[in-house]
C-alpha positions as CSV (number, residue, x, y, z in Angstrom):
1,X,91.1,69.9,108.6
2,X,91.7,66.2,108.2
3,X,88.6,64.0,107.8
4,X,87.4,62.8,111.2
5,X,86.8,59.0,111.7
6,X,83.1,59.6,112.6
7,X,82.4,61.7,109.4
8,X,81.6,60.4,106.0
9,X,83.7,61.6,103.0
10,X,80.8,63.8,102.0
11,X,80.4,65.4,105.4
12,X,84.2,65.9,105.7
13,X,84.2,67.6,102.3
14,X,81.4,69.9,103.4
15,X,83.3,70.8,106.6
16,X,86.4,71.6,104.6
17,X,84.4,73.8,102.2
18,X,82.8,75.6,105.1
19,X,86.3,76.3,106.6
20,X,87.5,77.6,103.2
21,X,84.5,80.0,103.1
22,X,85.2,81.1,106.7
23,X,88.8,81.8,105.9
24,X,87.8,83.8,102.7
25,X,85.4,86.0,104.7
26,X,88.1,86.6,107.3
27,X,90.6,87.6,104.5
28,X,88.1,90.1,103.1
29,X,87.5,91.6,106.5
30,X,91.2,92.0,107.0
31,X,91.6,93.6,103.6
32,X,88.9,96.1,104.4
33,X,90.7,96.8,107.7
34,X,94.0,97.3,105.9
35,X,92.5,99.9,103.6
36,X,91.2,101.9,106.5
37,X,94.6,101.7,108.2
38,X,96.4,102.8,105.0
39,X,94.2,105.9,104.8
40,X,94.8,106.8,108.5
41,X,98.5,106.2,108.1
42,X,98.6,108.5,105.0
43,X,97.0,111.3,107.0
44,X,99.6,110.8,109.8
45,X,102.4,110.7,107.3
46,X,101.3,114.1,106.0
47,X,101.7,115.4,109.6
48,X,105.2,113.9,109.9
49,X,106.2,115.6,106.6
50,X,104.7,118.9,108.0
51,X,102.2,119.3,105.3
52,X,99.6,122.0,106.0
53,X,96.9,123.8,104.2
54,X,99.4,126.4,103.1
55,X,101.8,123.8,101.7
56,X,102.6,124.0,97.9
57,X,101.4,121.4,95.5
58,X,105.0,120.2,95.1
59,X,105.3,119.7,98.9
60,X,102.0,117.8,99.0
61,X,103.1,115.6,96.1
62,X,106.5,114.8,97.7
63,X,104.7,114.0,101.0
64,X,102.5,111.6,99.1
65,X,105.4,110.0,97.3
66,X,107.3,109.7,100.5
67,X,104.4,107.8,102.1
68,X,104.1,105.5,99.1
69,X,107.8,104.7,99.4
70,X,107.2,104.1,103.2
71,X,104.3,101.7,102.5
72,X,106.1,99.9,99.7
73,X,109.2,99.2,101.9
74,X,106.9,98.2,104.8
75,X,105.0,95.7,102.7
76,X,108.0,94.6,100.6
77,X,106.1,95.4,97.4
78,X,106.7,97.6,94.3
79,X,106.0,101.3,94.7
80,X,103.4,101.0,91.9
81,X,101.5,98.4,94.0
82,X,101.8,100.7,97.1
83,X,100.6,103.7,95.1
84,X,97.6,101.7,94.0
85,X,96.8,100.7,97.5
86,X,97.0,104.3,98.6
87,X,94.7,105.5,95.8
88,X,92.2,102.7,96.4
89,X,92.1,103.4,100.2
90,X,91.4,107.1,99.5
91,X,88.4,106.3,97.3
92,X,87.1,103.4,99.4
93,X,87.1,105.5,102.6
94,X,85.5,108.3,100.6
95,X,82.9,108.1,97.8
96,X,83.1,104.3,97.4
97,X,82.6,103.5,101.1
98,X,79.6,101.2,100.2
99,X,82.0,98.9,98.4
100,X,84.4,98.9,101.3
101,X,81.5,98.0,103.6
102,X,80.6,95.1,101.3
103,X,84.3,93.9,101.4
104,X,84.2,94.1,105.2
105,X,81.1,91.9,105.4
106,X,82.7,89.4,103.0
107,X,80.0,90.0,100.3
108,X,82.5,91.3,97.7
109,X,86.0,89.9,96.9
110,X,89.0,92.1,96.3
111,X,88.9,91.4,92.6
112,X,85.3,92.7,92.5
113,X,86.2,95.7,94.6
114,X,88.9,96.7,92.1
115,X,86.5,96.2,89.2
116,X,84.2,98.8,90.9
117,X,87.1,101.2,91.4
118,X,88.2,100.8,87.8
119,X,84.8,101.3,86.2
120,X,83.8,104.2,88.4
121,X,87.0,106.1,87.8
122,X,86.6,109.7,86.6
123,X,82.7,109.4,86.5
124,X,80.3,112.0,87.9
125,X,79.1,111.1,91.4
126,X,75.6,109.9,90.4
127,X,76.8,107.8,87.5
128,X,79.6,106.3,89.6
129,X,77.0,105.4,92.3
130,X,74.8,103.7,89.7
131,X,77.7,101.6,88.3
132,X,78.8,100.7,91.9
133,X,75.2,99.6,92.7
134,X,75.4,96.9,90.1
135,X,78.1,95.2,92.0
136,X,76.5,95.8,95.4
137,X,73.2,94.3,94.1
138,X,75.0,91.2,92.7
139,X,76.8,90.8,96.1
140,X,73.5,91.0,97.9
141,X,71.8,88.5,95.6
142,X,74.6,86.1,96.2
143,X,74.4,86.5,99.9
144,X,70.6,86.2,100.2
145,X,69.5,84.1,97.2
146,X,72.6,82.1,96.4
147,X,72.8,83.7,92.9
148,X,76.5,83.5,92.1
149,X,78.0,85.9,89.6
150,X,81.6,85.8,88.5
151,X,83.7,89.0,88.5
152,X,83.6,88.9,84.6
153,X,79.8,88.8,84.6
154,X,79.5,91.7,87.0
155,X,82.0,93.7,85.0
156,X,80.0,93.2,81.9
157,X,76.9,94.5,83.6
158,X,78.8,97.4,85.1
159,X,80.3,98.3,81.7
160,X,76.8,98.4,80.1
161,X,75.5,100.8,82.8
162,X,78.7,102.9,82.5
163,X,78.5,103.2,78.7
164,X,74.7,104.0,78.8
165,X,75.1,106.8,81.4
166,X,78.5,108.2,80.6
167,X,78.2,111.9,79.7
168,X,81.3,111.9,77.4
169,X,81.1,110.2,74.0
170,X,83.1,106.9,73.8
171,X,85.0,108.1,70.7
172,X,86.5,111.0,72.7
173,X,87.3,108.8,75.7
174,X,89.0,106.3,73.4
175,X,91.1,109.0,71.8
176,X,92.3,110.1,75.2
177,X,92.9,106.6,76.4
178,X,95.0,105.9,73.3
179,X,97.6,108.3,74.7
180,X,98.5,105.6,77.2
181,X,99.4,103.0,74.6
182,X,102.7,101.3,75.3
183,X,104.8,98.1,75.2
184,X,105.6,96.2,78.4
185,X,108.4,93.7,79.0
186,X,108.0,91.3,81.9
187,X,110.9,88.8,82.5
188,X,109.8,85.2,83.0
189,X,111.8,82.1,84.2
190,X,114.1,79.9,82.0
191,X,115.4,82.6,79.7
192,X,111.9,83.7,78.5
193,X,109.9,87.0,78.8
194,X,106.4,88.3,78.2
195,X,106.1,91.2,75.7
196,X,102.7,92.9,75.8
197,X,101.2,95.7,73.9
198,X,98.5,98.0,75.3
199,X,96.8,99.5,72.3
200,X,93.5,100.3,70.6
201,X,91.1,97.4,70.6
202,X,90.5,97.3,66.8
203,X,94.2,97.3,66.1
204,X,94.7,94.5,68.7
205,X,92.0,92.4,67.2
206,X,93.4,93.0,63.7
207,X,96.9,92.0,64.7
208,X,95.6,88.8,66.3
209,X,93.6,88.0,63.2
210,X,96.5,88.5,60.9
211,X,98.9,86.5,63.0
212,X,96.4,83.7,63.2
213,X,95.9,83.8,59.4
214,X,99.7,83.8,58.6
215,X,100.3,81.0,61.1
216,X,97.6,78.9,59.4
217,X,99.2,79.2,56.0
218,X,101.3,76.5,54.3
219,X,104.4,75.7,56.4
220,X,107.8,74.6,55.2
221,X,108.7,71.0,55.1
222,X,109.6,69.5,58.4
223,X,108.1,72.4,60.4
224,X,106.9,70.8,63.7
225,X,105.9,74.0,65.4
226,X,102.3,74.4,66.7
227,X,100.1,77.1,65.4
228,X,100.6,79.2,68.6
229,X,104.4,78.9,68.2
230,X,104.2,79.8,64.5
231,X,102.1,82.9,65.3
232,X,104.6,84.0,67.9
233,X,107.6,83.5,65.6
234,X,105.9,85.4,62.9
235,X,105.2,88.3,65.2
236,X,108.8,88.3,66.4
237,X,110.2,88.1,62.8
238,X,108.1,91.1,61.7
239,X,109.1,93.2,64.8
240,X,112.8,92.4,64.5
241,X,113.2,92.3,60.8
242,X,110.2,93.8,59.1
243,X,110.0,90.8,56.9
244,X,109.3,87.0,57.2
245,X,112.6,85.1,56.5
246,X,112.2,82.2,54.1
247,X,113.8,79.5,56.3
248,X,114.7,78.7,59.9
249,X,118.4,79.5,59.5
250,X,117.6,83.0,58.1
251,X,115.0,83.5,60.9
252,X,117.6,82.9,63.6
253,X,120.3,85.0,61.8
254,X,117.8,87.9,61.5
255,X,116.7,87.6,65.1
256,X,120.3,87.7,66.2
257,X,121.6,90.6,64.1
258,X,118.4,92.4,63.2
259,X,117.9,94.5,60.1
260,X,117.5,97.4,62.7
261,X,120.4,97.0,65.1
262,X,119.2,97.8,68.7
263,X,121.6,98.7,71.5
264,X,121.5,95.6,73.8
265,X,123.9,95.5,76.8
266,X,125.1,91.9,77.5
267,X,127.6,91.4,80.3
268,X,129.6,88.2,79.6
269,X,132.4,86.8,81.8
270,X,135.4,86.7,79.5
271,X,136.0,82.9,80.1
272,X,132.4,82.2,79.2
273,X,132.9,84.2,76.0
274,X,135.9,82.1,75.1
275,X,133.9,78.9,75.8
276,X,136.1,78.0,78.7
277,X,133.4,78.4,81.4
278,X,129.6,78.1,81.6
279,X,129.0,81.1,84.0
280,X,125.7,82.7,82.9
281,X,125.8,86.1,81.2
282,X,123.6,89.1,82.1
283,X,121.2,90.7,79.6
284,X,120.3,94.2,80.7
285,X,116.7,94.6,81.5
286,X,116.1,90.9,81.9
287,X,118.8,89.0,83.9
288,X,120.8,85.8,83.5
289,X,120.9,84.2,80.0
290,X,122.6,81.0,78.9
291,X,126.2,81.2,77.7
292,X,125.4,80.0,74.1
293,X,122.9,82.8,73.7
294,X,125.4,85.3,75.1
295,X,128.1,84.2,72.6
296,X,125.6,84.5,69.7
297,X,124.7,88.1,70.7
298,X,128.3,89.0,71.3
299,X,129.3,87.7,67.9
300,X,127.0,90.1,66.2
301,X,127.6,93.1,68.5
302,X,128.5,96.3,66.5
303,X,130.7,97.4,69.5
304,X,132.0,96.3,72.9
305,X,132.6,98.0,76.2
306,X,135.3,96.6,78.4
307,X,134.4,95.9,82.0
308,X,137.0,93.7,83.7
309,X,135.7,91.2,86.3
310,X,137.9,89.1,88.5
311,X,137.3,85.6,87.1
312,X,137.3,84.0,90.6
313,X,135.7,86.5,92.9
314,X,133.6,88.6,90.6
315,X,135.1,91.8,92.1
316,X,135.1,94.8,89.7
317,X,138.5,96.4,89.2
318,X,138.3,100.2,89.2
319,X,139.6,103.4,90.7
320,X,138.2,106.7,92.1
321,X,138.0,110.4,91.0
322,X,138.1,113.7,92.7
323,X,135.8,116.0,90.8
324,X,132.1,116.7,90.7
325,X,131.2,115.6,87.2
326,X,131.4,111.8,87.1
327,X,133.8,110.6,84.4
328,X,132.4,108.1,81.9
329,X,134.5,105.1,83.1
330,X,133.5,105.7,86.8
331,X,129.9,106.2,85.8
332,X,130.0,102.9,83.9
333,X,131.5,101.2,87.0
334,X,128.9,102.5,89.4
335,X,126.0,101.6,87.1
336,X,127.5,98.2,86.5
337,X,127.9,97.6,90.3
338,X,124.5,98.9,91.3
339,X,122.5,97.3,88.5
340,X,119.3,99.2,89.3
341,X,118.1,102.2,91.4
342,X,119.4,101.7,94.9
343,X,116.2,102.8,96.7
344,X,114.6,99.9,98.4
345,X,112.5,97.8,96.0
346,X,113.0,100.0,92.9
347,X,113.7,97.9,89.8
348,X,114.6,100.9,87.5
349,X,117.7,99.9,85.6
350,X,120.8,101.8,86.6
351,X,121.5,102.7,82.9
352,X,118.3,104.9,83.1
353,X,119.1,106.4,86.5
354,X,120.9,109.5,87.8
355,X,124.3,109.2,89.6
356,X,123.9,110.8,93.0
357,X,126.5,111.8,95.5
358,X,125.3,110.2,98.7
359,X,127.1,112.8,100.7
360,X,126.7,116.0,98.7
361,X,129.7,117.2,96.9
362,X,129.2,120.7,98.4
363,X,129.4,119.1,101.9
364,X,132.7,117.4,101.3
365,X,131.5,114.3,99.5
366,X,133.9,112.8,97.0
367,X,133.2,111.7,93.4
368,X,134.1,108.1,94.0
369,X,132.5,104.7,93.8
370,X,132.1,104.7,97.6
371,X,130.1,107.9,97.5
372,X,128.1,107.5,94.3
373,X,124.9,105.5,93.7
374,X,122.4,105.1,91.0
375,X,119.0,106.7,91.8
376,X,116.1,107.0,89.4
377,X,114.8,110.5,88.9
378,X,111.9,110.0,91.3
379,X,113.9,108.6,94.2
380,X,116.7,111.2,93.5
381,X,114.1,113.9,94.2
382,X,112.7,111.9,97.2
383,X,116.2,111.8,98.8
384,X,116.5,115.6,98.5
385,X,112.9,116.8,99.0
386,X,111.5,114.5,101.8
387,X,112.6,113.2,105.1
388,X,114.1,110.0,103.7
389,X,117.9,109.8,104.5
390,X,120.7,107.5,103.2
391,X,124.2,106.6,104.1
392,X,126.7,104.3,102.3
393,X,128.2,101.5,104.3
394,X,131.2,99.3,103.4
395,X,130.8,97.0,100.4
396,X,128.4,99.4,98.5
397,X,125.6,98.8,101.0
398,X,123.0,101.7,101.1
399,X,121.4,102.3,104.6
400,X,118.1,104.1,104.2
401,X,116.1,105.6,107.1
402,X,112.4,106.3,106.4
403,X,110.4,109.3,107.8
404,X,108.8,106.8,110.2
405,X,112.3,105.7,111.4
406,X,112.5,102.3,109.6
407,X,116.0,101.3,108.7
408,X,116.4,99.5,105.4
409,X,119.4,98.4,103.5
410,X,119.9,97.7,99.8
411,X,122.8,95.7,98.3
412,X,124.6,96.3,95.0
413,X,123.9,93.8,92.2
414,X,127.6,93.3,91.8
415,X,129.6,94.2,95.0
416,X,132.5,96.5,94.7
417,X,135.1,94.6,96.7
418,X,138.7,95.4,95.7
419,X,140.8,92.3,96.1
420,X,144.5,92.5,96.8
421,X,147.3,90.0,97.4
422,X,147.2,88.4,100.8
423,X,143.6,89.2,101.6
424,X,142.5,85.6,102.0
425,X,141.5,84.9,98.4
426,X,143.0,81.7,97.0
427,X,144.5,82.0,93.5
428,X,142.3,80.6,90.7
429,X,143.0,76.9,90.2
430,X,144.5,76.4,93.7
431,X,143.3,74.1,96.5
432,X,141.0,76.3,98.7
433,X,142.3,74.6,101.9
434,X,146.1,74.4,101.2
435,X,146.4,77.3,98.8
436,X,148.8,75.2,96.7
437,X,148.6,75.7,93.0
438,X,149.1,72.4,91.1
439,X,148.6,74.0,87.7
440,X,149.3,77.5,86.3
441,X,146.1,79.5,87.0
442,X,144.5,81.9,84.5
443,X,145.7,85.4,85.4
444,X,143.4,88.4,84.7
445,X,144.9,90.8,82.0
446,X,146.8,93.8,83.2
447,X,144.3,96.6,83.3
448,X,147.0,99.2,82.4
449,X,147.4,97.6,78.9
450,X,145.3,98.4,75.9
451,X,142.1,96.5,75.3
452,X,143.6,94.9,72.1
453,X,146.7,93.7,74.1
454,X,144.5,92.3,76.8
455,X,142.3,90.4,74.3
456,X,145.3,89.1,72.4
457,X,146.9,87.9,75.7
458,X,143.7,85.9,76.5
459,X,143.7,84.4,72.9
460,X,147.3,83.4,73.3
461,X,146.5,81.6,76.5
462,X,143.3,79.8,75.4
463,X,141.9,78.5,72.2
464,X,138.5,80.1,71.7
465,X,135.4,78.0,71.0
466,X,133.9,79.1,67.6
467,X,130.5,80.8,67.8
C-alpha cells in the first residue's frame, strides 16, 4: 500500500512489512488447501478410471499417470512437477500431516515443507517423525519466540538427526544413490545453456578443485578471461576434446569439430546457410541459435540430411504413404514438423519419440502426415491404456480430451501447410499488397531433382559467404 500522508516513513514501512507477512501466511494456507484438494482429486480420478481393489498393478499405474497428466494440463506445468505435487500430497495428507498443518497455519514455508519430505523419504516411521519434529520445533520457536531459522539451517539440523538415527549405513545408501548419477541439460536465454552433473560428492569436490587449480595456472599472453570463465572453458575443452588446446584458435576448432564427433541435428534455412539471410537456425534439444554458429557447425558436419523448407512461408514440402510401417522420409518429416511429443506440455524431443497413428491403422487410419504424430513412450501408452482421447485437426493440430472432459490442443513446432499456386501467398520478393514482382525472386529447388543438382542450382544463383 502507498504511504499515507499521516504516517511517517518508518510507520509506513512497518505497515508494508505487515501486509507482506499477511500475504505470505495466506499463500501458505492456500498451498496447504491445494495439497488436500490434489489428494481428493486423485482419489476421484481413480474412480473415473474404474480402479478397484481387484485392479492390476498396471491398471493402477496407468490411472496414476493419467491423473498426473490431467493435473499437469490443468496447472499448465511439466508432468514431473505435477507428479511431485501428487506424491507430496499423498505424504502430507498421510504420515506427514503435522507438516501440512504447520503449512496451513503459516508456521512453515513451502521450501521447508519440501525439505521435510526430502529428508524423511524412505525412513522408518519413528525416525521420520524425529526428523520432522526438528522442523516443527524450529517453526514453533519462530512463531512463539521470534527465533528465526533459515531453511538451510533447519536442513542441517534435520540431516544430523537423520544420519544419527538412520538404520542403514551411509556407505550402502550412497552406493544405491550413485545409481541415479546423470548429466542434465537446461536451455538458457541468449544461446546459452546449463550443463549439470549429479554425481558422488567426493568426485564433485575433486572436479571443482582441479578446475580451480587449472584455471589459476599461468595463462597465455593477452588472455582477458576471468578465473570463472577459464575454469568453464577448461571443463568444456576436456569434455569435448579430452585435452587442453594450446591456443584460442585450436580451442574453438576443437569445440566445433570435436575429437569425438557427436551427432548434432542443426536445422538451417538454406538461405541462412549461404549467408543470404539471417533467419535463426534450430539446434535440436536447445532451440534457436545464431546464423554464424549454425554455419560453423554445418561446415564441420560429417553428413547432411535434406529437409526442404519454403523460404518465404516455412511450409514443409512432403507427400503421404499408404502402408503401416512409416517410411524413413515420412518419419523424418513428421518428427521435423512436431518437434517434440505432441501430448500437452511434454518437452520430449520428437527424435526420441514413437510415431503413432492417431486413428489406428487397423481402424482405417492412413500412414500419412495428417494421421501420424510423435508421442513419447509414456504418452503413447497413456493414449492406448487410459481414458485420454485425441483427434487430429487441420494444420497438424492435436485435439486432446482428458478423462475429466477438458479439451486441450497442441500445435506442431513447424506447421505442415502445403502451399500451392493461387492460394494467397505472394511470391518471394514481390510487393505483398500488389503482388507485383519487381525483381526475379529466389525459387525453391525442384524437389524431384537430386540433392546434388538442387545444391548446385542454389550455388549457381547465389555466391556463398565463406565460413
